[in-house]
N, C-alpha and C positions, 0 to 999 in steps of 0.2 A: 420449580422456580423459573420465572420468566421476566426478563428485564431488557429493555432497549437502551443502548448507550446512545446518548444524544450528543450534540456538539459541545465543544469545550467552552468554558466561560472565557470572556475576553480577557486579555492580559496585555500589559504594555511593557516595552523594554526600551531602555535608553531614552525615555521621555517621548516616545513616539506612540500615538494612539493605535490601538489594534482595530478599531472600527472605522466606518466611513464617515465622511463629512456630508451632511444633507443640507442642501440649499433650496428652500421653498417657503412660500407663505400660504400655500394651499393646504388647509388643515386636513382635508380628507386625504389628499395624497400623502401628507406627512404621517397620518395614522397608519396608512398601508406600509410605508417605508419603515416605520418603527416596528411594526409587526414582523416584517421580513427580516429586519436586523435581529430581533429577538429570536426568531427561528434559526438564524445562523449563529447564534451565540456571540453577537457583537454589540457593543455599546457605541452609538454614533454621537457625533457632535452635530448640533442643529443651528443653522444661521438663516436669516432671511436674505442676506446678501453675502457674497464671498468675503470671508475675513481677510485682513491684510496678510500678504505673503510674509512668512517668517515672524509675524508678530507674536504668535503663540504656538510653540512647538507641539502642544498637545492637540491643537485644533486648527492650525493655520492652513491656508489654501495649499501651500507647498508640502506640508507635513503629512496630510491625510493620505493613507494608502489608496483610497478610492473616494471619488467625489460623485454624489448623486444629485443632479440638478433637476429640480422640477421644471416642467415646461413653462410654468408661470414666471420662473426666475431667470429664464434665458436672457432677456434684455439687460438684467442687472449684472450678468456674468460676462458680457461681451468685452469689458475692459480688463478682465482678470488675466494674469499671466498664463500663457499656454503651458499645459502640462499633460502628461499621460494619465490614463485612469479616470477620465471623466465620462459619465454616462448621463445622457439626457433622458428623463423619464416623463412620459406622458400617458394619456388615456385614450386618445382618439386615433385609431389606426388609419382613418381616412383623411387625416389632415396632412396634405403634402408639405405644408410650411414647416413641419417639425424637422425635416431633413435640412432645410435651409438654416434653421436656427442652430441645429447641431454643428453645421460647418462653421457658423459664425462664432461659436464658443470653443471650437476645437475639440468636440466630444469624440471619443473613440467609438461609442455605441449609442444607438437610439433604442430605448426599451419602452414597449407599450404594455401597460398593466390592464387586465390581470394575466394575459397570455405569457408574459415573460417572467412570472414570479419565481419559478424554479431555477431558471438561469441566474437570476439576481441573488437568490439565496445562496447558491453555490459560489458565486463570485464574492459575495460578502464573507462567506465562511472561509474562502481561500485567503483573503487578506487578514482576517482575524486570526487565522491559524498560522499565518506566515508560510504559505505553501511555496516550496522551492522544487529542487530536483527530486523526482520520485525515487523511491528505493529501488535498487537493483534487485529484481525479484526472480528467484530461481526455484524451479520445481524439480523434485527428485521422485522417480518412479522405478519400481522394480521390474526387470524383464520377466521374472517369474517369482513365485512365492519364496520367501526366504533369501532373496538376492542381497539383502543388506541395505535397501533404500532408506529405511527409517534410521538406521545407524549412521549412514552418510549424511542424511538431512540434519540430524542432531549435531554431528561433528562439524558440519559447515557452519551452523548457527553459533555453536560454542566458540569456534575459531574466530569468526567475525567479531563476536562480542569481546573475546580476549584481546583482539587487536584494536579495541577502542571504538568500534563502530556501533551506532544504534542498530540493534539486531532484534528481529522478531521471527519466531519459529511458529509456523501454522500447521496443525495436524488436520489434513483434509480427508483422512481415512477413518470414518467412524467405527469401523470394525477392526481397527489395528491395535486396540488395547490402551491407547493413550500415550502420547509422547511425554507427558508429564511423568508417567511411570518410568519410562526409560531414562529420564533425567533425575529420577529420585525425588520428584516433587508432587506426588499424587495427593498429598494432604495440604499442599501450599494454598494459601488463601488467594482468591481471585476468581474471575468469571471463566466459564467454559462455553463451548459452542451453543448449548441449548439456551443460554441466557440471551443470545442474539437472534433467536429464531423470529422474533417479531420486528426486527430492524427493517426499516424502509427508507428510501431516499438517501440522505447523506448521514454518515456516522462520523463523529468527531475523532480525528486521529489521536489527539492528545488524550481525550477521554477514554478511547479504546486502550491505549497503551497503559494508562494508569490503572485500568480495571483488571488487567491480566496478571497472572502469577509471574513473579520475577525469579528466575532460576539461573544460577551461574552467569549473572550479569546480563541476561537477555530476557525478553518477554515471551511467553508461550501461550498460544491459543490452542487448547487441546479439547478432548471430549471428557465428559464426566462418566461416572459408572452407572448412569441411569438408563432409561429405556429409549431415549431419543437417539436415533441413528441418522437423522437428516435434518437440515434446515432448508428453508425455501431458497431457490436460486437467487432471488433478489436480495436476500439477506447476505448470502455469500458474496455477492457482487459489492454490496455496500461496505461490508466489513473489510474485505481485502483492499478495496480502493482506499479506505481510511488508513489501513496499515501502510500502504505504499506512499501516501502523501507525507508521511513523517520523515522520509528519506532513510539513508543508511542501507541496510539489506533486509530482505524478507526471504525466508526459506520455507518452502511448502512441501510437506510429505504427501505425495499423491497416491490414491488407491489405483489398483490395476483394473479399472473399469471406467466407463465414460457415461455419466448421466448429466442432467441439466446443471447440477451444482458444480460438478467437476469441469464442465464446459465453461462456466463463469471464471473458474480459477485459471484454466488454460489460456483464456483470452487476455489475462493480465500478466502472464509470465513473460519475462525478457529472455529466459533461457531454460531449457529442460535438460535434465540429465537422466539417461536411461541406464540403470545399473544392471549389468549382465555378467553372471558367473561364466567362466570360460569352459563351457561344455556345450555340446551340440544341441541337446534338448533345450537348454536355457536359451540358446540363440534362436531356436525355432519359436519358442514362446515369446521371446522379446520381439520378434518380427511381427507377431500379431498385436502386441501392445503398441508398437510403433505405428502400425497401420491404423489403430484406433485413435491415438492421441496426436500423431504427427501432423495431420492436416490443420489442427487448431493451434499448433505451435509455430512461431516464427523461426525458432532455432532449437533443434533437438540434437543432442550429442550423446555419445555412448561412453560410459565408464565401465571398463572391463575389470572384473575381479578375479585374481588368480586363486589357486595355482593353475597351471596350464597342462592339459594332456598333450601327448605327442602330436605334432602337426597343427597345433592351434596356438595363436598368440593374440595380443590385443589388436594389432592391425588387421589380422585376418577376421576377427570378430566384427570389427567396424566395417570391413569390406563386405562381409556377408549380409550385414544389416543395411548397408548403403547409407551409413551415417558418419559424420565426422567424429573423430576420436577425441574425447575430452581428457583422457588419461587412463593410466593403469593404477589399480588399487590392489597392491599385493596383499596376500593373506597376512593377518596379524593375530597372533595368539594373545590371550589374556583380556580381550574386550569384554567377554561375558563376565569373567571374574571381577573386573574393574567395575562394571555396572552393578553387580551384586553388592559391592563394597561402597556404593554411592558415588562413584566417579563416572560421569557420562562419557560417551565417545568423544575423543579429541580433547578432553579437558586438560590432560597433562602436557600437551604441546609437543609431545615426542611420538616417534613411531611412524610407520607408513601412512596411517590414516590422517594424522595431524599434518604430516608433510604434504600430502595430497591437497588437503584443504587450504593450507597457506598458499601453495602454488596456484590453486584454482582461483582464489580471490584476487591474487596479484594479476593474473592474466585477464580475468573477467572485468575487473575494474579498469584496467588499462584499455581494454577494448571499448568500453562504454564511455571512457573519458571522465568517469566519476571517481570521487574519493571515498564514497560510501560513508561519509561522516554522519 
């Protein structure tokens, strides 16, 4: 099965249009702009001259989230009220007068087609989708095999969802067996990674979210049980960017290796957590993992998992790795038994793991100044 998720259909909320306002009498230019709006999943309003301010909340000059003014219409727009989000669109890159006309109408940008088509599609899609603060995106990686990174990733996502945030869990490890299995949802309906292998350019955040399995009040992008163990890096980039545009939180379970696909994920993380059991061999292995992924991460911190042998504690592990300490994760019995009974990590809201996750989100969201809503 192969399917590419495209952009969301336009929607309106509170009487406000989701697509741009187009002002032009140039039929050729209008055809191009309508084509680009369709590619971005937006339905525009079209006028030959600026509509009266406030006269029509669904298509007025003030109400439109984005205004695309054809160069032919610039003289008719000069008297319109100044506002943000105006783009002057032309076709002649050698016309110096286009910059003067942009200043006269108060345009934020000058766009020349066809060179600027992709930029414009992205901009239209942003306003159609209501792009705001991107999701706080956290990657979790094990310092060695069996460190408990997948368990922590699931618990973080489950905790975030339980606290009322839009939450998405991404399984970036095709050889890990599938996070949907760990969450007890291997048979849940929805798309898995192989369905996005052909994705290019921009993926709609809302369309992505609706297409994924919903487990424990969060969306999960995992792997299926087929033969596909990789998707192209450009598809990884497009899918993760779409997930982040929806806001809230995104948690990524990372493999202990670095390839082009993983590099795309690392580049979009706000914070990385390296899970390290408190034992010298695990610390040595974690040092190699840190060396491999650390340069691509703006913020990598260590989570130390007990119990501790004599002479070793969480601060000493962090010191040996040269990383800031994100916290201590004490040993917790019963996690495996709970998973076998259909209760994912952190679902009960009690115990050391759930407590760690609550405290982590509180600190991380406070640091970034976001609510994670």
